[in-house]
C-alpha positions as CSV (number, residue, x, y, z in Angstrom):
1,M,88.9,244.6,-12.8
2,G,88.3,241.0,-12.2
3,G,85.6,240.1,-9.5
4,Q,82.9,242.6,-11.5
5,K,79.3,241.5,-11.9
6,L,77.8,241.2,-15.2
7,G,73.8,242.1,-14.9
8,V,71.1,241.5,-17.6
9,A,67.3,243.7,-17.4
10,L,64.9,241.8,-18.9
11,G,62.1,244.1,-20.5
12,A,58.3,243.9,-21.0
13,G,56.5,242.9,-23.6
14,G,54.1,239.8,-23.1
15,A,54.3,237.2,-25.4
16,R,57.6,238.7,-27.1
17,G,59.2,238.3,-24.6
18,L,59.3,234.7,-24.6
19,A,62.4,236.2,-27.0
20,H,64.4,236.4,-23.5
21,I,64.6,232.7,-22.9
22,G,66.7,232.5,-26.9
23,V,69.3,235.3,-25.1
24,L,69.4,233.4,-22.1
25,Q,70.4,230.3,-23.8
26,A,73.3,232.6,-26.4
27,L,74.5,234.1,-23.6
28,K,75.0,230.5,-21.7
29,E,76.6,228.6,-24.9
30,M,79.3,232.1,-24.6
31,D,80.0,231.4,-21.3
32,V,78.4,234.3,-19.8
33,K,78.3,234.0,-15.7
34,I,75.2,236.1,-14.9
35,D,75.4,237.3,-11.2
36,C,71.8,238.7,-11.0
37,I,68.7,239.8,-13.1
38,A,65.8,242.7,-13.2
39,G,63.0,241.9,-15.2
40,S,60.1,244.3,-15.4
41,S,56.1,242.3,-16.7
42,I,57.1,239.1,-19.2
43,G,60.9,239.3,-18.1
44,S,60.4,239.0,-14.1
45,M,58.3,235.5,-15.2
46,I,61.7,234.4,-17.2
47,A,64.0,235.7,-15.0
48,A,62.4,233.8,-11.7
49,F,62.3,230.7,-14.2
50,Y,66.4,231.1,-15.1
51,G,67.1,232.0,-11.2
52,N,65.0,228.6,-10.3
53,K,67.3,226.9,-12.2
54,M,64.6,225.3,-14.3
55,D,65.2,224.7,-18.2
56,L,64.1,227.8,-20.3
57,R,63.5,225.5,-23.8
58,M,60.9,223.4,-21.6
59,V,59.5,226.0,-19.9
60,G,58.7,227.6,-23.5
61,K,57.4,224.7,-24.7
62,F,55.3,224.0,-21.6
63,L,54.0,227.6,-22.0
64,A,52.8,227.0,-25.8
65,S,51.3,223.3,-25.3
66,L,48.2,225.7,-22.9
67,N,45.3,226.9,-24.4
68,R,44.4,230.6,-23.4
69,K,41.7,229.0,-21.6
70,H,44.7,227.5,-19.0
71,W,45.8,231.0,-18.1
72,L,43.2,233.2,-18.8
73,D,40.4,233.4,-16.3
74,L,38.0,235.8,-17.9
75,C,35.7,238.1,-15.0
76,V,33.5,240.9,-15.6
77,P,34.9,243.7,-16.4
78,G,35.4,245.6,-13.6
79,L,39.3,246.3,-12.9
80,G,40.5,244.7,-15.4
81,L,39.1,241.4,-17.8
82,V,41.6,238.6,-16.5
83,T,41.6,238.2,-13.0
84,G,45.3,236.4,-13.3
85,D,44.6,233.9,-10.5
86,K,45.0,230.8,-13.1
87,F,47.9,232.5,-14.5
88,K,49.6,232.9,-10.7
89,E,48.9,229.0,-10.2
90,I,51.2,228.3,-13.2
91,V,53.9,231.2,-11.9
92,K,53.5,229.3,-8.4
93,L,53.9,225.7,-10.0
94,L,56.4,226.4,-12.1
95,T,58.8,228.5,-9.3
96,H,58.1,225.0,-7.0
97,N,56.3,228.0,-5.1
98,K,59.6,229.3,-3.7
99,N,60.3,232.9,-2.4
100,I,62.7,235.7,-4.4
101,E,65.5,235.1,-1.9
102,D,65.9,231.3,-1.8
103,L,66.2,231.7,-6.1
104,S,69.9,230.9,-7.3
105,I,71.1,234.6,-7.8
106,P,69.9,238.1,-6.7
107,I,66.4,238.6,-8.6
108,A,64.3,242.1,-8.8
109,I,61.0,242.0,-10.1
110,V,59.8,245.3,-11.1
111,A,55.9,246.5,-10.5
112,T,54.1,249.8,-10.4
113,D,52.0,251.2,-7.7
114,L,48.8,252.5,-9.6
115,E,47.7,254.9,-6.7
116,K,51.3,255.9,-6.2
117,G,52.8,256.2,-9.7
118,E,56.2,255.3,-8.3
119,R,58.6,251.9,-8.8
120,V,57.8,248.8,-6.2
121,V,60.9,246.2,-6.4
122,F,60.4,242.8,-5.2
123,L,63.6,241.3,-3.6
124,K,62.0,238.6,-1.1
125,G,59.0,237.4,-0.5
126,P,56.5,234.5,-2.7
127,I,57.4,234.5,-6.6
128,Y,54.3,233.9,-7.9
129,Q,53.3,237.0,-6.2
130,A,55.7,239.6,-7.2
131,V,55.3,238.3,-10.8
132,R,52.0,238.9,-10.9
133,A,51.9,241.8,-10.2
134,S,54.9,242.7,-12.4
135,C,52.7,241.4,-15.8
136,S,49.3,242.7,-14.6
137,I,48.6,244.7,-18.0
138,P,46.1,247.6,-17.2
139,G,43.0,247.2,-18.4
140,I,43.5,243.5,-19.1
141,F,44.7,242.1,-16.0
142,V,43.0,242.6,-12.7
143,P,45.5,244.8,-10.5
144,E,47.3,242.6,-7.8
145,K,46.4,244.1,-4.5
146,V,50.4,243.6,-2.3
147,N,50.2,244.9,1.1
148,G,47.5,247.3,0.6
149,N,49.2,248.7,-2.8
150,I,47.1,247.9,-6.3
151,L,50.2,246.8,-7.5
152,V,50.5,246.8,-12.4
153,D,52.8,246.0,-14.9
154,G,56.1,246.6,-13.9
155,G,56.7,248.1,-17.2
156,V,54.2,251.0,-17.1
157,I,56.8,252.7,-15.3
158,D,60.3,250.9,-15.8
159,R,60.1,248.8,-19.1
160,V,63.4,247.4,-19.2
161,P,65.4,247.9,-15.6
162,T,68.3,248.7,-16.0
163,S,68.8,251.4,-13.3
164,V,67.7,248.3,-10.7
165,V,70.2,245.6,-11.8
166,K,72.5,247.8,-11.5
167,D,71.1,248.9,-7.6
168,L,71.6,244.7,-7.1
169,G,75.2,245.6,-7.5
170,A,76.1,244.9,-11.2
171,D,79.0,246.7,-12.9
172,Y,78.3,245.9,-16.2
173,T,74.7,245.2,-17.7
174,I,73.0,243.9,-20.7
175,A,69.5,245.1,-21.5
176,V,67.2,242.8,-23.6
177,D,64.0,245.1,-24.7
178,V,62.0,243.1,-26.6
179,A,59.2,245.7,-27.3
180,P,58.7,246.8,-31.1
181,K,60.1,249.7,-32.4
182,K,56.9,249.3,-34.6
183,S,54.4,247.7,-34.0
184,E,53.7,245.4,-37.1
185,V,50.5,243.5,-34.9
186,K,47.0,243.9,-36.6
187,I,44.6,245.4,-34.3
188,S,41.8,243.4,-34.3
189,T,40.7,243.0,-30.4
190,M,40.3,244.9,-27.2
191,F,43.7,243.0,-25.8
192,D,45.4,244.5,-29.2
193,V,43.9,248.5,-28.4
194,I,45.1,247.7,-25.0
195,A,48.6,246.8,-25.6
196,Q,48.9,248.5,-28.3
197,T,48.6,251.8,-26.4
198,I,50.7,250.9,-23.3
199,D,53.1,249.9,-26.2
200,I,53.3,253.3,-27.6
201,L,53.0,255.1,-23.9
202,E,56.4,252.7,-22.7
203,A,57.9,253.7,-26.1
204,E,57.4,257.5,-25.2
205,I,58.6,257.0,-21.6
206,L,62.3,255.5,-22.9
207,K,62.7,258.3,-25.5
208,L,63.5,260.1,-22.5
209,R,65.7,258.2,-20.8
210,L,68.4,256.2,-23.3
211,L,68.9,252.7,-22.2
212,D,71.7,252.9,-19.8
213,A,73.0,249.2,-20.2
214,D,77.0,248.4,-22.2
215,V,74.9,246.0,-24.5
216,V,71.4,246.2,-25.5
217,I,69.9,243.2,-27.3
218,Q,66.9,244.3,-29.1
219,P,64.8,240.4,-30.7
220,K,62.9,241.9,-33.7
221,V,59.4,240.9,-32.6
222,G,57.6,243.5,-33.8
223,H,54.7,242.0,-35.9
224,I,54.0,239.4,-32.3
225,G,51.0,240.0,-30.7
226,I,51.2,240.3,-26.8
227,A,49.1,237.1,-26.0
228,S,50.6,235.2,-29.1
229,F,52.4,232.6,-27.3
230,D,51.6,230.1,-29.6
231,K,54.9,232.1,-31.3
232,V,56.9,230.4,-28.6
233,E,59.3,228.9,-30.6
234,E,59.7,232.0,-33.3
235,C,60.3,234.1,-30.3
236,I,63.2,231.8,-28.6
237,E,64.7,232.1,-32.2
238,S,64.3,236.1,-32.4
239,G,65.9,236.4,-28.7
240,Y,68.8,233.9,-29.5
241,I,69.6,235.2,-33.4
242,A,69.7,238.8,-31.8
243,A,72.0,237.4,-28.8
244,Y,74.6,236.5,-31.2
245,E,74.4,239.6,-33.4
246,K,76.3,241.8,-30.7
247,E,78.2,238.3,-29.7
248,Q,81.8,240.7,-30.5
249,Q,80.1,243.6,-27.5
250,I,79.8,240.6,-25.2
251,I,82.9,239.7,-25.8
252,S,84.0,242.4,-25.2
253,L,82.1,242.8,-22.0
254,L,83.4,239.3,-20.7
255,K,87.0,240.2,-21.5
256,N,86.8,243.6,-19.0
257,K,84.6,241.5,-16.6
258,R,87.5,238.9,-16.3
259,G,89.9,241.6,-16.0
260,D,91.8,240.8,-19.4
261,S,91.6,244.2,-20.6
262,N,91.9,247.5,-19.1
263,E,89.8,248.8,-21.8
264,L,86.5,250.1,-20.6
């Protein structure tokens, strides 16, 4: 069993996805060697930062320091409320304008082709463009156009891309689902209405196919709003705690991966 690859699938969820940082920190402490990552929406952004060997906690603090005006460039309602140009520039800056294939491990970024209703998986090309497409929450962000295709949030079609990480060659998978089991967010803005609608649709889709992963980590972040980037530390801590709650499962998985056990 030696030499088996471990992949991580990071799910969609807006600001709640900052919990991915805590999960990855915990996995590092557990001496988990991650061989590849697939991410949807906010999961794609954290995956790219991880693949760029960045200090994710410092990234979290940087994001927490940003006011909404720094990344929300509102526009006259058309295909969305936010142009996404500022967001794209932030990702471009933090990933040093690299391409996906330049990252330290294989990374797959998932988006949705709005016209074809199909999953689009980025394995190469500019990170900032792929992440911008993957994070394009319908109705909030203007869709990203890539090669003539109109792309929106990866979570619309694949909230937690476990099958994609397996396509990268993973033999074992850890899935991180940050969408709430039951939303506790108060609906008070148009953003909340759209985000809650997307959450419900994604949850219904996920019911039709169980998360096919060896370990599923679900941070308790249901009370955090999709744009609540002021709750960075709380999200990170929730991810960290949730990962350690699955420590025994992860240890067992590592034994299989390292060839220390014949049990699956």
